[in-house]
FIVO-272378 format. One line per 8 residues: for each residue x, y, z of N, C-alpha, C, O. Coordinates in nm, 3 decimals. Layout:
<dodos>
X:Y:Z:X:Y:Z:X:Y:Z:X:Y:Z | ...
</dodos>
This chain:
<dodos>
4.986:6.336:9.789:5.048:6.388:9.922:5.198:6.390:9.935:5.266:6.292:9.900 | 5.251:6.499:9.985:5.418:6.466:10.015:5.453:6.376:10.111:5.381:6.349:10.206 | 5.568:6.323:10.090:5.633:6.233:10.187:5.659:6.330:10.286:5.687:6.447:10.262 | 5.649:6.271:10.415:5.707:6.382:10.533:5.865:6.386:10.530:5.925:6.280:10.514 | 5.921:6.483:10.542:6.056:6.533:10.549:6.157:6.461:10.687:6.162:6.515:10.797 | 6.229:6.336:10.653:6.307:6.303:10.770:6.428:6.377:10.822:6.489:6.426:10.727 | 6.483:6.400:10.935:6.603:6.470:10.990:6.696:6.433:10.920:6.789:6.512:10.934 | 6.730:6.321:10.823:6.852:6.318:10.750:6.806:6.380:10.647:6.890:6.458:10.604
6.692:6.381:10.578:6.695:6.480:10.424:6.682:6.630:10.469:6.723:6.713:10.389 | 6.637:6.668:10.571:6.660:6.809:10.633:6.801:6.861:10.628:6.826:6.976:10.592 | 6.910:6.757:10.672:7.057:6.793:10.711:7.110:6.802:10.555:7.200:6.882:10.528 | 7.061:6.734:10.469:7.143:6.713:10.336:7.121:6.834:10.248:7.196:6.858:10.154 | 7.005:6.918:10.286:6.962:7.065:10.197:7.044:7.156:10.256:7.073:7.246:10.178 | 7.088:7.166:10.354:7.175:7.304:10.417:7.317:7.271:10.415:7.356:7.160:10.379 | 7.393:7.360:10.451:7.528:7.377:10.478:7.547:7.348:10.600:7.459:7.377:10.681 | 7.672:7.280:10.644:7.708:7.242:10.778:7.803:7.367:10.835:7.859:7.449:10.762
7.809:7.366:10.965:7.892:7.494:11.007:8.026:7.476:10.956:8.088:7.579:10.929 | 8.076:7.373:10.939:8.229:7.326:10.917:8.240:7.375:10.755:8.327:7.450:10.713 | 8.140:7.318:10.680:8.135:7.395:10.531:8.125:7.530:10.543:8.185:7.569:10.443 | 8.093:7.614:10.594:8.084:7.755:10.630:8.195:7.788:10.664:8.244:7.857:10.574 | 8.275:7.775:10.763:8.379:7.804:10.806:8.502:7.776:10.708:8.600:7.849:10.694 | 8.481:7.672:10.654:8.592:7.639:10.562:8.586:7.730:10.441:8.693:7.776:10.402 | 8.459:7.769:10.368:8.453:7.879:10.268:8.530:8.028:10.340:8.620:8.089:10.282 | 8.488:8.058:10.441:8.509:8.166:10.493:8.650:8.175:10.517:8.700:8.283:10.487
8.736:8.077:10.569:8.861:8.073:10.596:8.951:8.090:10.442:9.057:8.152:10.432 | 8.883:8.020:10.335:8.931:8.083:10.197:8.906:8.164:10.142:8.984:8.197:10.052 | 8.786:8.243:10.164:8.790:8.371:10.144:8.891:8.475:10.191:8.947:8.561:10.122 | 8.906:8.445:10.351:9.020:8.518:10.413:9.153:8.532:10.358:9.226:8.631:10.352 | 9.176:8.383:10.309:9.305:8.382:10.234:9.323:8.450:10.114:9.424:8.517:10.092 | 9.219:8.433:10.023:9.235:8.518:9.900:9.224:8.638:9.908:9.274:8.696:9.811 | 9.168:8.722:10.006:9.165:8.857:10.053:9.315:8.887:10.101:9.383:8.978:10.051 | 9.355:8.811:10.192:9.509:8.854:10.249:9.632:8.837:10.141:9.745:8.884:10.156
9.583:8.757:10.025:9.690:8.780:9.917:9.663:8.895:9.831:9.756:8.966:9.791 | 9.548:8.917:9.802:9.505:9.007:9.691:9.506:9.150:9.741:9.527:9.235:9.654 | 9.490:9.189:9.860:9.440:9.317:9.889:9.605:9.380:9.882:9.627:9.475:9.807 | 9.700:9.329:9.953:9.861:9.399:9.949:9.869:9.431:9.790:9.893:9.548:9.759 | 9.850:9.328:9.681:9.910:9.369:9.564:9.798:9.459:9.515:9.834:9.513:9.411 | 9.694:9.491:9.547:9.609:9.601:9.484:9.655:9.760:9.553:9.667:9.866:9.493 | 9.676:9.729:9.703:9.739:9.877:9.760:9.862:9.909:9.667:9.870:10.018:9.611 | 9.961:9.805:9.650:10.083:9.847:9.617:10.078:9.893:9.458:10.162:9.961:9.399
9.960:9.842:9.407:9.959:9.899:9.235:9.928:10.031:9.237:9.966:10.095:9.138 | 9.865:10.092:9.326:9.834:10.264:9.322:9.978:10.328:9.346:10.018:10.433:9.296 | 10.040:10.256:9.422:10.165:10.345:9.436:10.251:10.319:9.319:10.321:10.411:9.276 | 10.252:10.226:9.273:10.363:10.189:9.134:10.286:10.273:9.025:10.356:10.337:8.946 | 10.164:10.279:9.014:10.122:10.383:8.927:10.167:10.523:8.915:10.198:10.586:8.814 | 10.165:10.569:9.066:10.206:10.696:9.088:10.328:10.708:9.062:10.360:10.815:9.012 | 10.443:10.598:9.088:10.586:10.637:9.072:10.597:10.639:8.928:10.688:10.708:8.882 | 10.520:10.576:8.847:10.536:10.556:8.682:10.483:10.692:8.649:10.537:10.746:8.552
10.388:10.756:8.709:10.337:10.880:8.656:10.450:10.989:8.666:10.481:11.066:8.575 | 10.515:10.984:8.808:10.621:11.073:8.847:10.757:11.036:8.769:10.844:11.123:8.763 | 10.776:10.924:8.714:10.901:10.899:8.634:10.864:10.974:8.486:10.949:11.042:8.429 | 10.729:10.954:8.430:10.714:11.025:8.315:10.692:11.181:8.321:10.700:11.257:8.223 | 10.663:11.218:8.450:10.681:11.383:8.444:10.820:11.428:8.456:10.854:11.540:8.418 | 10.898:11.349:8.505:11.068:11.391:8.523:11.130:11.380:8.381:11.225:11.450:8.344 | 11.070:11.290:8.307:11.100:11.266:8.146:11.067:11.365:8.111:11.160:11.441:8.084 | 10.954:11.408:8.096:10.876:11.518:8.040:10.950:11.656:8.033:10.979:11.723:7.934
10.973:11.679:8.179:11.041:11.804:8.222:11.202:11.822:8.163:11.257:11.924:8.121 | 11.249:11.699:8.174:11.389:11.659:8.128:11.407:11.700:7.987:11.503:11.769:7.952 | 11.311:11.656:7.901:11.310:11.664:7.772:11.261:11.810:7.728:11.318:11.862:7.632 | 11.167:11.873:7.788:11.159:12.031:7.762:11.274:12.109:7.803:11.297:12.210:7.735 | 11.352:12.082:7.903:11.477:12.160:7.941:11.576:12.116:7.860:11.647:12.214:7.834 | 11.623:12.007:7.800:11.705:11.964:7.698:11.659:12.034:7.567:11.754:12.063:7.494 | 11.557:12.061:7.529:11.498:12.133:7.402:11.536:12.255:7.404:11.594:12.303:7.307 | 11.504:12.344:7.540:11.533:12.473:7.528:11.687:12.480:7.556:11.721:12.596:7.531
11.768:12.424:7.587:11.922:12.424:7.602:11.975:12.422:7.454:12.065:12.497:7.414 | 11.917:12.337:7.385:11.944:12.296:7.250:11.923:12.412:7.139:12.001:12.424:7.045 | 11.825:12.485:7.158:11.771:12.605:7.099:11.827:12.736:7.145:11.816:12.836:7.075 | 11.888:12.738:7.263:11.963:12.849:7.343:12.076:12.861:7.358:12.124:12.918:7.456 | 12.158:12.800:7.245:12.312:12.831:7.279:12.369:12.747:7.379:12.481:12.774:7.423 | 12.297:12.636:7.426:12.397:12.551:7.520:12.353:12.587:7.685:12.403:12.532:7.783 | 12.246:12.691:7.688:12.218:12.735:7.826:12.074:12.705:7.895:11.964:12.731:7.847 | 12.096:12.661:7.983:11.956:12.612:8.060:11.857:12.754:8.092:11.891:12.872:8.085
11.777:12.719:8.115:11.668:12.849:8.200:11.758:12.910:8.312:11.854:12.850:8.359 | 11.727:13.009:8.342:11.836:13.095:8.409:11.844:13.055:8.551:11.949:13.045:8.613 | 11.704:13.029:8.607:11.664:12.995:8.747:11.557:12.916:8.762:11.488:12.887:8.664 | 11.532:12.875:8.871:11.406:12.795:8.932:11.274:12.881:8.922:11.162:12.841:8.891 | 11.311:12.994:8.953:11.218:13.108:8.918:11.153:13.159:8.803:11.046:13.217:8.789 | 11.230:13.130:8.733:11.194:13.140:8.570:11.172:13.030:8.495:11.160:13.052:8.375 | 11.162:12.894:8.538:11.211:12.785:8.462:11.041:12.765:8.389:11.020:12.723:8.275 | 10.947:12.802:8.479:10.777:12.750:8.393:10.774:12.830:8.289:10.756:12.782:8.177
10.794:12.978:8.309:10.771:13.091:8.200:10.885:13.054:8.071:10.860:13.067:7.951 | 10.991:13.015:8.120:11.112:13.009:7.993:11.055:12.880:7.908:11.065:12.882:7.785 | 10.993:12.764:7.978:10.946:12.635:7.901:10.815:12.651:7.841:10.778:12.577:7.750 | 10.739:12.752:7.892:10.594:12.774:7.818:10.599:12.860:7.744:10.506:12.848:7.664 | 10.671:12.962:7.720:10.684:13.089:7.631:10.757:13.062:7.475:10.813:12.955:7.448 | 10.748:13.148:7.400:10.810:13.157:7.280:10.948:13.248:7.325:10.940:13.329:7.417 | 11.044:13.231:7.267:11.165:13.302:7.308:11.248:13.303:7.183:11.234:13.240:7.078 | 11.344:13.400:7.224:11.451:13.412:7.113:11.591:13.321:7.161:11.590:13.248:7.260
11.701:13.339:7.079:11.830:13.234:7.116:11.886:13.308:7.235:11.968:13.247:7.304 | 11.852:13.433:7.270:11.933:13.488:7.399:11.819:13.456:7.534:11.845:13.482:7.651 | 11.711:13.404:7.493:11.627:13.352:7.635:11.517:13.478:7.644:11.434:13.465:7.734 | 11.506:13.589:7.567:11.393:13.654:7.609:11.279:13.643:7.561:11.265:13.636:7.439 | 11.177:13.640:7.642:11.039:13.572:7.608:10.940:13.659:7.559:10.958:13.780:7.563 | 10.825:13.604:7.509:10.697:13.678:7.458:10.598:13.559:7.452:10.621:13.438:7.452 | 10.483:13.626:7.447:10.348:13.545:7.444:10.325:13.521:7.305:10.223:13.455:7.287 | 10.389:13.554:7.192:10.340:13.518:7.067:10.459:13.473:6.970:10.565:13.536:6.980
10.451:13.376:6.885:10.537:13.339:6.821:10.545:13.445:6.702:10.450:13.496:6.643 | 10.699:13.468:6.680:10.738:13.573:6.561:10.889:13.542:6.519:10.972:13.469:6.573 | 10.898:13.618:6.410:11.055:13.583:6.385:11.153:13.620:6.485:11.264:13.568:6.493 | 11.108:13.717:6.564:11.237:13.750:6.666:11.230:13.642:6.796:11.311:13.634:6.889 | 11.110:13.563:6.773:11.114:13.486:6.893:11.059:13.349:6.853:10.946:13.322:6.892 | 11.124:13.263:6.783:11.070:13.141:6.706:11.102:13.023:6.773:11.103:12.923:6.702 | 11.135:13.005:6.916:11.152:12.923:7.000:11.064:12.881:7.065:10.993:12.979:7.089 | 11.007:12.763:7.127:10.929:12.704:7.231:10.774:12.727:7.179:10.748:12.773:7.068
10.694:12.697:7.258:10.718:12.666:7.398:10.732:12.528:7.398:10.675:12.458:7.314 | 10.819:12.472:7.507:10.858:12.337:7.511:10.746:12.230:7.591:10.739:12.108:7.582 | 10.663:12.322:7.672:10.592:12.215:7.774:10.451:12.316:7.794:10.461:12.438:7.804 | 10.326:12.246:7.798:10.205:12.324:7.817:10.185:12.379:7.998:10.117:12.472:8.040 | 10.254:12.303:8.060:10.224:12.320:8.207:10.349:12.253:8.284:10.399:12.155:8.229 | 10.404:12.298:8.408:10.450:12.216:8.493:10.362:12.130:8.547:10.256:12.169:8.597 | 10.400:11.997:8.543:10.289:11.886:8.603:10.312:11.898:8.754:10.417:11.932:8.809 | 10.187:11.861:8.813:10.169:11.842:8.943:10.253:11.740:8.998:10.270:11.644:8.923
10.305:11.736:9.098:10.393:11.612:9.146:10.307:11.500:9.190:10.210:11.523:9.262 | 10.337:11.382:9.151:10.227:11.302:9.198:10.252:11.218:9.311:10.156:11.151:9.348 | 10.365:11.207:9.376:10.432:11.151:9.476:10.506:11.246:9.586:10.581:11.337:9.552 | 10.478:11.217:9.716:10.594:11.286:9.823:10.487:11.385:9.892:10.366:11.396:9.873 | 10.569:11.450:9.973:10.513:11.557:10.068:10.418:11.661:9.994:10.315:11.700:10.047 | 10.456:11.699:9.882:10.411:11.807:9.811:10.294:11.768:9.698:10.226:11.844:9.629 | 10.296:11.629:9.704:10.198:11.566:9.612:10.082:11.674:9.567:10.025:11.731:9.660 | 10.045:11.705:9.438:9.948:11.774:9.389:9.994:11.922:9.356:9.920:11.997:9.292
10.111:11.960:9.399:10.159:12.096:9.384:10.248:12.094:9.242:10.296:11.991:9.193 | 10.260:12.223:9.187:10.341:12.236:9.081:10.459:12.307:9.073:10.524:12.318:8.969 | 10.493:12.362:9.195:10.584:12.485:9.212:10.740:12.428:9.194:10.774:12.315:9.230 | 10.831:12.526:9.129:10.963:12.457:9.122:11.059:12.582:9.204:11.057:12.703:9.183 | 11.136:12.512:9.292:11.239:12.599:9.384:11.358:12.540:9.346:11.367:12.434:9.285 | 11.472:12.628:9.393:11.632:12.593:9.369:11.654:12.533:9.518:11.760:12.471:9.511 | 11.616:12.526:9.610:11.636:12.443:9.748:11.591:12.311:9.749:11.472:12.280:9.739 | 11.674:12.242:9.760:11.624:12.100:9.789:11.589:12.053:9.920:11.649:11.957:9.968
11.479:12.121:9.995:11.420:12.122:10.114:11.288:12.065:10.138:11.238:12.067:10.251 | 11.230:12.012:10.034:11.080:11.976:10.039:11.013:12.126:10.026:10.895:12.097:10.006 | 11.019:12.230:10.026:10.924:12.339:10.042:10.861:12.369:9.895:10.771:12.452:9.890 | 10.909:12.299:9.759:10.834:12.326:9.641:10.839:12.194:9.578:10.928:12.117:9.613 | 10.766:12.164:9.500:10.722:12.046:9.442:10.831:11.982:9.360:10.852:11.861:9.370 | 10.891:12.051:9.289:11.020:12.022:9.193:11.157:12.103:9.226:11.147:12.226:9.231 | 11.254:12.058:9.243:11.385:12.098:9.252:11.435:12.127:9.126:11.435:12.035:9.045 | 11.484:12.252:9.088:11.590:12.265:8.969:11.709:12.328:8.998:11.730:12.399:9.096
11.792:12.297:8.903:11.924:12.325:8.914:11.951:12.392:8.783:11.955:12.321:8.683 | 11.969:12.518:8.772:12.010:12.589:8.674:12.127:12.568:8.624:12.135:12.595:8.504 | 12.244:12.521:8.688:12.367:12.496:8.663:12.382:12.386:8.549:12.436:12.394:8.439 | 12.310:12.271:8.617:12.327:12.151:8.539:12.194:12.099:8.462:12.189:11.994:8.398 | 12.096:12.184:8.479:11.963:12.138:8.396:11.897:12.022:8.473:11.814:11.954:8.413 | 11.926:11.995:8.604:11.862:11.883:8.659:11.763:11.909:8.727:11.779:11.996:8.813 | 11.622:11.844:8.712:11.504:11.897:8.757:11.477:11.728:8.834:11.506:11.617:8.790 | 11.415:11.765:8.954:11.382:11.604:9.028:11.282:11.643:9.135:11.293:11.751:9.193
11.195:11.566:9.160:11.097:11.592:9.267:11.156:11.619:9.402:11.244:11.548:9.451 | 11.099:11.733:9.465:11.175:11.795:9.570:11.115:11.712:9.701:11.009:11.753:9.746 | 11.166:11.618:9.754:11.140:11.567:9.853:11.208:11.577:9.971:11.212:11.489:10.057 | 11.257:11.676:9.976:11.355:11.730:10.101:11.505:11.644:10.094:11.536:11.571:9.999 | 11.577:11.663:10.196:11.683:11.592:10.204:11.808:11.723:10.261:11.922:11.694:10.295 | 11.770:11.821:10.261:11.846:11.923:10.298:12.002:11.905:10.234:12.077:11.812:10.262 | 12.030:12.009:10.146:12.183:11.973:10.104:12.214:11.898:10.033:12.335:11.895:10.009 | 12.130:11.806:9.965:12.160:11.666:9.897:12.167:11.736:9.777:12.059:11.774:9.733
12.284:11.769:9.702:12.273:11.829:9.554:12.328:11.748:9.459:12.393:11.794:9.365 | 12.302:11.601:9.479:12.391:11.535:9.362:12.327:11.478:9.241:12.371:11.383:9.176 | 12.213:11.550:9.218:12.117:11.569:9.109:12.065:11.411:9.089:12.057:11.357:8.978 | 12.033:11.348:9.212:11.982:11.194:9.197:11.843:11.234:9.236:11.816:11.331:9.308 | 11.753:11.149:9.180:11.602:11.134:9.234:11.572:10.971:9.230:11.566:10.898:9.131 | 11.554:10.942:9.367:11.504:10.817:9.396:11.390:10.756:9.330:11.289:10.802:9.384 | 11.356:10.662:9.225:11.239:10.645:9.140:11.226:10.508:9.152:11.311:10.442:9.092 | 11.124:10.438:9.225:11.125:10.274:9.208:11.221:10.217:9.262:11.242:10.114:9.198
11.310:10.230:9.367:11.409:10.171:9.412:11.529:10.186:9.312:11.619:10.103:9.329 | 11.546:10.275:9.212:11.646:10.284:9.119:11.701:10.413:9.139:11.624:10.496:9.187 | 11.825:10.450:9.112:11.850:10.587:9.096:11.860:10.654:8.967:11.963:10.622:8.908 | 11.796:10.725:8.914:11.819:10.778:8.820:11.872:10.927:8.799:11.824:11.020:8.864 | 11.982:10.946:8.696:12.025:11.083:8.704:11.951:11.145:8.616:11.925:11.076:8.517 | 11.899:11.272:8.617:11.821:11.356:8.536:11.900:11.488:8.483:11.979:11.549:8.555 | 11.869:11.524:8.351:11.932:11.625:8.291:12.017:11.584:8.187:11.991:11.472:8.143 | 12.130:11.653:8.127:12.174:11.607:8.013:12.250:11.479:8.005:12.347:11.454:8.077
12.208:11.411:7.927:12.284:11.267:7.913:12.190:11.180:8.026:12.253:11.109:8.104 | 12.075:11.183:8.036:12.021:11.107:8.147:12.035:10.964:8.158:12.014:10.893:8.060 | 12.064:10.924:8.253:12.129:10.752:8.273:12.026:10.706:8.369:11.978:10.784:8.452 | 11.988:10.574:8.358:11.923:10.491:8.445:12.016:10.421:8.486:12.101:10.385:8.405 | 12.025:10.380:8.627:12.092:10.246:8.686:11.993:10.157:8.726:11.915:10.190:8.815 | 11.987:10.056:8.675:11.897:9.933:8.663:11.905:9.874:8.798:11.811:9.803:8.832 | 12.006:9.892:8.885:12.017:9.841:8.999:12.026:9.711:9.043:12.063:9.659:8.938 | 12.020:9.614:9.129:12.033:9.488:9.126:11.916:9.399:9.046:11.925:9.276:9.041
</dodos>
């Protein structure tokens, strides 16, 4: 036969209220430290993807320029077609490679922008007013995310707290 359970023995098998509160407080502290870091990780990943897209577009534009006598694609309206088609040195485009159209294509598609108000769009425009995903300056060959800014034509894109000049001779200012 079993020995009867005394009140002292019964208490030693369960958690006290204080122990449960301590565990809940510890879990709350861990969550308070971990959750903000997880939240900013997705933002940093989108920013890194944006930087990669800008670099890819800049490289495609520079390759076009190198094969077309130093001329950039003529305008934002024709940028996508100029980068995704075969062309000759004068910039005339064709859907197929031939002896008369030996250059390109330089990129498969204009990437959808990963950050900003036009997230998911892949449109290219000449106005830096936020109306399209990408802003392209045909004079300088600079392409950047079109986050608005009305009249800001300095050729810089704010990326991850750094200023990065895009286009010919891309330079990254590492900041402080």
